[in-house]
C-alpha atoms as one frame of an Amber mdcrd trajectory, in Angstrom:
protein
  -6.022 -44.246  24.532  -6.489 -45.982  21.089  -6.532 -44.989  17.411  -9.392
 -46.335  15.281  -9.912 -46.103  11.561 -13.093 -45.107   9.779 -16.412 -46.942
  10.325 -19.746 -45.251   9.693 -20.704 -45.765  13.283 -17.972 -43.289  14.475
 -19.419 -40.393  12.537 -21.809 -39.696  15.339 -18.916 -39.241  17.636 -17.161
 -37.049  15.096 -20.193 -34.727  14.764 -20.308 -34.232  18.510 -16.582 -33.610
  18.655 -16.526 -31.137  15.945 -19.401 -29.232  17.498 -17.709 -29.180  21.007
 -14.433 -27.992  19.509 -15.781 -25.106  17.243 -18.419 -23.733  19.761 -16.061
 -21.082  21.036 -14.336 -20.105  17.816 -15.128 -16.606  16.601 -16.647 -17.980
  13.412 -18.217 -21.479  12.678 -16.092 -22.971   9.962 -17.686 -24.884   7.019
 -17.647 -28.587   7.697 -19.593 -31.269   6.001 -22.523 -32.960   7.667 -21.962
 -36.497   8.859 -24.417 -37.612   6.255 -22.310 -35.814   3.610 -19.071 -37.301
   4.913 -20.551 -40.825   4.733 -21.734 -40.453   1.181 -18.344 -39.088   0.046
 -16.286 -41.685   1.909 -18.409 -44.580   0.954 -18.958 -43.748  -2.768 -15.313
 -43.090  -3.356 -13.458 -46.081  -4.738 -10.158 -44.507  -3.707 -11.170 -43.763
  -0.059  -8.512 -44.755   2.375 -10.007 -45.468   5.815  -6.638 -45.762   7.391
  -5.994 -41.971   6.676  -8.889 -41.010   8.966  -7.521 -40.908  12.485  -9.979
 -41.209  15.265  -8.337 -41.124  18.771 -10.512 -42.560  21.761 -10.095 -42.366
  25.436 -12.147 -45.200  26.216 -15.570 -44.685  24.673 -14.992 -40.831  24.266
 -13.648 -39.538  20.957 -11.012 -36.980  21.944  -9.312 -36.088  18.624  -9.682
 -36.536  14.904  -7.584 -35.730  11.824  -8.282 -36.382   8.332  -5.410 -36.833
   5.953  -4.936 -37.918   2.298  -2.432 -38.536  -0.393  -2.648 -36.014  -3.132
  -1.451 -35.914  -6.710   2.147 -35.547  -7.712   3.100 -31.995  -8.677   4.150
 -31.890 -12.331   6.630 -29.059 -11.976   8.829 -30.650  -9.244   7.857 -34.187
  -9.113   6.896 -33.939  -5.318   4.442 -36.318  -3.904   2.018 -34.400  -1.777
  -0.116 -35.291   1.189  -2.564 -33.128   3.042  -4.334 -32.771   6.267  -7.666
 -31.170   7.078  -8.488 -29.365  10.387  -7.240 -31.243  13.489 -10.172 -31.512
  16.080  -8.797 -31.916  19.580 -11.130 -31.823  22.638 -10.489 -29.209  25.230
  -8.440 -30.819  28.082  -6.686 -33.183  25.752  -4.045 -30.968  24.342  -1.404
 -33.360  25.574  -2.264 -35.804  22.742  -1.317 -33.151  19.945   2.036 -34.961
  19.182   0.467 -38.332  19.214  -2.072 -37.259  16.641   0.631 -35.547  14.548
   2.964 -38.505  14.634   0.280 -41.170  13.749  -0.794 -39.038  10.748   2.658
 -38.359   9.473   3.633 -41.977   9.700   0.495 -42.948   7.643   1.303 -40.377
   4.955   4.959 -41.292   4.803   4.082 -44.932   4.287   2.164 -44.015   1.267
   5.088 -42.097  -0.143   4.142 -38.446   0.835   7.194 -36.116   0.747   5.405
 -32.824   1.544   2.221 -32.105   3.399  -0.147 -29.087   2.780  -2.721 -27.632
   5.020  -5.153 -24.567   5.011  -6.233 -22.486   7.826  -7.835 -19.132   8.720
  -7.030 -16.945  11.734 -10.378 -17.487  13.250  -9.917 -21.265  13.251  -9.246
 -21.345  17.028  -5.920 -23.045  17.940  -5.326 -24.428  14.471  -3.028 -21.939
  12.993  -0.774 -21.858  16.096  -0.849 -25.746  16.124   0.242 -25.981  12.501
   3.214 -23.856  13.199   4.004 -25.769  16.317   4.070 -28.942  14.184   6.655
 -27.278  11.938   4.287 -26.041   9.048   5.376 -22.844   7.347   2.825 -20.367
   6.308   3.250 -19.934   2.641   0.720 -17.651   0.960  -2.729 -16.272   1.274
  -5.164 -18.382  -0.936  -8.373 -16.293  -0.902 -10.691 -14.269   1.241 -14.388
 -14.725   2.232 -16.821 -13.705   4.740 -19.935 -15.273   6.344 -22.573 -12.547
   6.453 -25.423 -12.336   9.046 -28.234 -11.768   6.432 -30.282  -9.824   8.818
 -27.504  -7.103   9.291 -27.601  -6.409   5.606 -31.213  -6.821   4.765 -33.444
  -3.757   4.805 -37.133  -4.153   4.963 -37.540  -0.693   3.456 -35.546  -1.542
   0.415 -37.442  -1.575  -2.889 -36.014  -3.396  -5.892 -34.910  -0.748  -8.467
 -36.449  -1.005 -11.884 -32.992  -1.610 -13.246 -32.749  -4.986 -11.322 -33.699
  -7.806 -13.582 -34.233 -11.400 -12.602 -33.076 -13.961 -15.104 -33.992 -17.619
 -15.084 -30.742 -19.572 -15.737 -32.907 -22.786 -16.134 -34.267 -21.228 -19.196
 -32.182 -21.358 -22.389 -32.880 -17.883 -23.358 -32.048 -16.472 -19.955 -28.802
 -18.536 -19.977 -27.815 -17.101 -23.347 -28.333 -13.523 -22.067 -26.299 -14.264
 -18.901 -23.519 -15.734 -20.834 -22.052 -12.546 -22.221 -22.262 -10.832 -18.795
 -20.564 -13.682 -17.045 -17.789 -14.014 -19.518 -17.200 -10.241 -19.444 -16.628
 -10.445 -15.711 -14.909 -13.772 -15.403 -12.241 -13.500 -18.154 -10.533 -16.614
 -16.627 -13.382 -18.716 -17.855 -13.214 -19.860 -21.385 -16.306 -19.727 -23.518
 -16.273 -23.421 -24.194 -16.432 -24.059 -20.378 -19.379 -21.667 -19.809 -22.109
 -24.436 -19.958 -20.297 -26.719 -17.547 -19.781 -23.844 -15.126 -23.429 -22.919
 -15.243 -24.376 -26.566 -14.903 -22.740 -26.487 -11.493 -24.702 -23.494 -10.482
 -28.015 -24.879 -11.482 -27.429 -28.163  -9.729 -26.698 -26.274  -6.564 -30.271
 -25.212  -6.082 -30.038 -21.710  -7.502 -32.367 -19.375  -5.618 -32.070 -16.316
  -7.755 -29.993 -14.738 -10.627 -30.236 -11.008 -10.786 -28.565  -8.616 -13.398
 -28.352  -4.843 -12.980 -28.584  -3.001 -16.185 -29.507   0.470 -17.452 -30.271
   1.283 -21.129 -28.815  -2.118 -22.144 -25.624  -1.430 -20.193 -24.959  -4.157
 -17.643 -23.626  -2.788 -14.361 -23.351  -5.947 -12.299 -24.981  -9.313 -11.617
 -25.299 -11.726  -8.559 -26.278 -15.377  -8.034 -27.725 -16.697  -4.803 -27.914
 -20.362  -4.136 -28.347 -22.862  -1.389 -25.480 -24.147   0.674 -25.019 -27.572
   2.084 -25.909 -26.207   5.611 -29.572 -25.714   6.282 -29.613 -21.946   7.127
 -26.628 -20.907   4.846 -26.685 -19.554   1.215 -23.858 -18.897  -1.172 -23.511
 -15.513  -2.959 -21.420 -15.413  -6.190 -19.025 -12.517  -7.040 -20.609  -9.209
  -7.551 -18.609  -7.608 -10.548 -18.481  -3.818 -11.027 -18.006  -3.095 -14.639
 -17.727   0.696 -14.250 -16.284   2.967 -11.559 -19.345   5.138 -12.128 -21.572
   2.318 -10.891 -19.688   1.281  -7.678 -22.980   2.169  -5.642 -24.777  -0.915
  -7.037 -22.587  -3.255  -4.756 -24.466  -2.248  -1.682 -27.736  -2.304  -3.644
 -27.022  -5.956  -4.736 -26.003  -7.001  -1.213 -29.162  -5.582   0.289 -31.309
  -7.147  -2.349 -29.604 -10.545  -1.859 -29.801 -10.264   1.892 -33.547  -9.543
   1.692 -33.947 -12.609  -0.642 -31.869 -14.792   1.601 -34.050 -14.092   4.612
 -37.250 -14.627   2.763 -35.916 -18.080   1.570 -34.963 -19.033   5.237 -31.171
 -18.503   4.935 -29.768 -16.839   8.020 -26.250 -16.658   6.630 -24.507 -15.692
   3.302 -21.084 -17.066   2.441 -19.417 -14.757   0.017 -15.910 -14.895  -1.439
 -13.829 -11.950  -2.551 -13.212 -12.739  -6.180 -12.493  -9.198  -7.457  -9.781
  -8.030  -5.220  -9.928  -4.479  -6.657 -13.214  -4.053  -4.987 -12.115  -4.912
  -1.399 -12.178  -1.109  -0.399 -15.777  -0.842  -1.604 -16.686  -3.644   0.758
 -14.821  -2.060   3.653 -16.738   1.182   2.948 -20.023  -0.611   3.785 -18.597
  -2.529   6.777 -17.550  -5.849   5.272 -14.095  -7.203   6.179 -13.041 -10.398
   4.471 -11.160 -13.260   6.254  -8.012 -14.635   4.559  -7.195 -18.266   4.233
  -3.545 -19.406   4.161  -1.696 -22.380   2.806   0.772 -24.062   5.060   3.466
 -26.552   4.034   5.610 -29.078   5.844   8.446 -31.202   4.361   8.810 -34.734
   5.485  12.394 -35.172   4.154
């Protein structure tokens, strides 16, 4: 077996490996397309090919692990490294330690003192492998779900008259939306609003919808295209008043209908407002947590 570093020609092998590894996982993880990886790698002046570890058995790619040197943490002066998902072909579990040692040696040589990784329970063997490698699960870093749009769509649903579509590419529409957004996302400073919205608009925004009655805003939602062909992203759905919790289901149904109409089979949705988690559970949505893992190289 032989380790090889990044070359664009190896991405075809990587695409096949990822597909084979995740096919039996309970949920398909987000992973860049090979075209996206090539663009990111080759347009990044700080890209380090030697931290992309391709392990071949003859002509067959049997394992891959991407790693990187991160910034130095200001509070404790620690130089961090990171690893992404270790992809190991079924039947080649024996090379786990080989892949780990190769990666840690590369990161150590670059000065890394601690390594971080992120994983979800549904990521096949990865959580167990990280703990086997000595990583310690530290904290939950967020929750999300990938919804099957067809399960939440309803062909009989009629958009209520208090649903308003706003064009965020129009300056007037953007100005209206600003006060709603800043009310919900108090962590966003007003001076950063335009930059935040610029990101939404550049991500192929499909629709922006506001729910309001008698000038009182009840909620909003943004649906936009994901990198994967059949997947869309749905923004947070804030609930401004306990009296209007029912609008969560209405918004989800409306957005699921819209997603299907636009050709999206899946909706990626993160839990931003943790206080609403029970509302989601009441309509059959259980979010999946992500965890941060750490390993000290000292």
